[in-house]
C-alpha positions in Angstrom: 10.0 8.8 -16.7 7.8 6.4 -18.7 5.4 4.1 -16.8 7.4 1.0 -17.9 10.7 2.2 -16.3 9.3 3.1 -12.9 9.9 0.9 -9.8 6.5 1.7 -8.4 3.2 1.7 -10.2 -0.3 1.8 -8.7 -3.0 -0.6 -9.8 -5.3 0.8 -12.4 -7.7 3.4 -11.1 -6.0 3.7 -7.7 -5.1 6.9 -6.0 -3.5 7.4 -2.6 -3.7 10.5 -0.4 -0.5 11.3 1.5 -2.4 12.7 4.5 -5.8 14.0 5.4 -6.2 16.9 3.0 -2.8 16.3 1.5 -1.7 15.5 -2.0 -3.3 12.8 -4.0 -0.9 10.5 -5.7 -1.8 8.7 -9.0 0.3 7.1 -11.6 0.4 10.4 -13.4 2.3 12.2 -10.5 3.8 9.3 -8.5 7.6 9.3 -8.3 9.7 6.5 -7.1 10.9 8.7 -4.2 7.4 9.6 -3.2 6.3 5.9 -3.3 9.3 4.8 -1.2 8.6 7.5 1.5 4.9 6.6 1.6 5.6 2.9 1.9 8.2 3.4 4.6 5.6 5.3 6.7 2.6 3.0 5.7 3.8 -0.4 4.5 0.2 -1.8 4.4 -0.4 0.4 1.3 1.8 -2.0 -0.7 -1.5 -3.8 -1.7 -2.4 -0.8 -3.9 0.7 -1.2 -6.1 0.8 -3.3 -9.3 4.6 -2.8 -9.7 6.7 -2.9 -6.5 10.3 -3.9 -5.9 10.5 -7.3 -4.2 12.5 -5.9 -1.2 9.6 -3.6 -0.3 7.1 -6.4 -0.6 9.0 -8.5 1.9 9.6 -5.6 4.2 5.9 -4.7 4.2 4.8 -8.2 4.9 7.3 -8.6 7.8 7.0 -5.2 9.4 5.4 -5.8 12.8 5.6 -2.2 14.0 3.9 -0.6 11.0 0.5 -2.2 10.5 -2.7 -0.7 9.5 -5.8 -1.2 11.6 -8.7 -2.5 9.5 -12.1 -3.2 10.9 -13.2 -6.8 10.2 -16.5 -7.4 8.5 -19.1 -9.4 10.5 -18.6 -12.5 8.3 -14.8 -12.4 9.0 -15.5 -12.2 12.7 -17.9 -15.2 12.6 -15.3 -17.4 10.7 -12.6 -16.4 13.2 -14.9 -17.3 16.2 -15.8 -20.7 14.7 -12.1 -21.6 14.2 -11.4 -21.0 17.9 
């Protein structure tokens, strides 16, 4: 399938690993099915996609039970404390 007809396309230069030591997905080997499965398990990875169906974007943004934990940088923490 050509890159223009796919429902999912990673941002340029991006690659995603399915699990620790698992397969690495790039635009060369990413299928729509693999992207859907990955995003159902890890919706926060949607930020790495350039082309993504609108339904997935909304679901990822609204999914309270599937969030990734990201450590905040010290500058982010300072801004948050000042706003309290």
